Each structure stands twice: as structure tokens, then as C-alpha cells.
C-alpha positions as CSV (number, residue, x, y, z in Angstrom):
1,M,16.1,-40.1,-8.0
2,K,18.1,-40.6,-11.0
3,T,21.0,-43.0,-10.6
4,G,23.5,-40.5,-12.0
5,L,22.6,-37.9,-9.4
6,L,22.9,-40.4,-6.6
7,K,26.4,-41.4,-7.8
8,K,27.5,-37.7,-7.4
9,C,26.2,-37.9,-3.8
10,R,28.0,-41.2,-3.1
11,R,31.3,-39.6,-4.1
12,K,30.9,-37.0,-1.4
13,I,30.2,-39.5,1.4
14,K,32.7,-42.2,2.3
15,F,32.0,-45.6,3.9
16,F,35.0,-47.4,5.2
17,E,36.0,-50.1,7.7
18,R,38.9,-50.0,10.2
19,N,39.8,-52.6,12.8
20,G,36.4,-54.4,12.5
21,K,34.3,-51.2,12.9
22,Y,32.5,-49.3,10.2
23,Y,32.6,-45.5,9.7
24,V,30.8,-43.0,7.5
25,D,32.6,-39.8,6.6
26,T,30.0,-37.1,5.7
27,G,32.7,-34.5,4.9
28,N,32.4,-32.6,8.2
29,Y,31.9,-35.3,10.8
30,I,33.1,-38.9,11.5
31,D,31.5,-40.7,14.4
32,P,34.5,-41.7,16.6
33,T,32.9,-44.8,18.2
34,G,32.3,-46.8,15.0
35,K,29.3,-48.9,14.2
36,T,28.2,-52.3,13.2
37,K,28.0,-52.9,9.5
38,E,24.1,-52.8,9.3
39,S,23.8,-49.6,11.3
40,A,26.6,-47.9,9.4
41,L,25.0,-48.8,6.0
42,E,21.7,-47.4,7.2
43,Y,23.5,-44.2,8.3
44,Y,25.3,-44.1,4.9
45,R,22.0,-44.4,2.9
46,F,20.4,-41.7,5.1
47,W,23.2,-39.2,4.4
48,I,23.2,-40.0,0.6
49,L,19.6,-39.0,0.5
50,E,20.1,-35.9,2.6
51,T,23.0,-34.8,0.5
52,A,20.9,-35.3,-2.7
53,K,18.1,-33.2,-1.2
54,S,20.4,-30.4,-0.3
55,I,22.3,-30.3,-3.6
56,F,19.5,-30.9,-6.0
57,K,16.5,-29.5,-4.0
58,F,14.1,-32.2,-4.6
59,K,12.9,-35.4,-2.9
60,P,13.0,-39.0,-4.3
61,K,9.9,-40.5,-5.7
62,R,9.8,-43.1,-3.0
63,Q,11.5,-43.1,0.4
64,F,13.8,-46.0,1.1
65,F,13.3,-45.8,4.9
66,K,11.6,-43.5,7.3
67,Y,13.0,-41.5,10.2
């Protein structure tokens, strides 16, 4: 995907840290339990790609990870 399009998606999804736990805000849901940094970053990347697919209606040329 184009970098500019992914930047638009990154603005919609927030990644933050509180009290040693990491959270991802997708706009409609925040996991109340918190995560480790690695799993939160993986979840963050997943939602950036999903948001891009829903907004721009196309898939990236290569998948960053598989689910």
C-alpha cells in the first residue's frame, strides 16, 4: 500500500501505554486487560491493515503477517 494511505489509517487507530501495559484503541473498542508490547504492536499492525482494506477497498501487495 502507499505510505500516505497507511498514514491516514494510523491516525484513526491509537497505540498507547498506561501503567506498564499497552493498549490499542480502534475507535470503537479498547481491550480492558492490556497486552505486552509485542502482542499490542502485532494487534496494532493488524488493525491498520484492516482499516485500510475497509476504507480504500483494496489489499496490500504483500501481507506483513498471516492470520
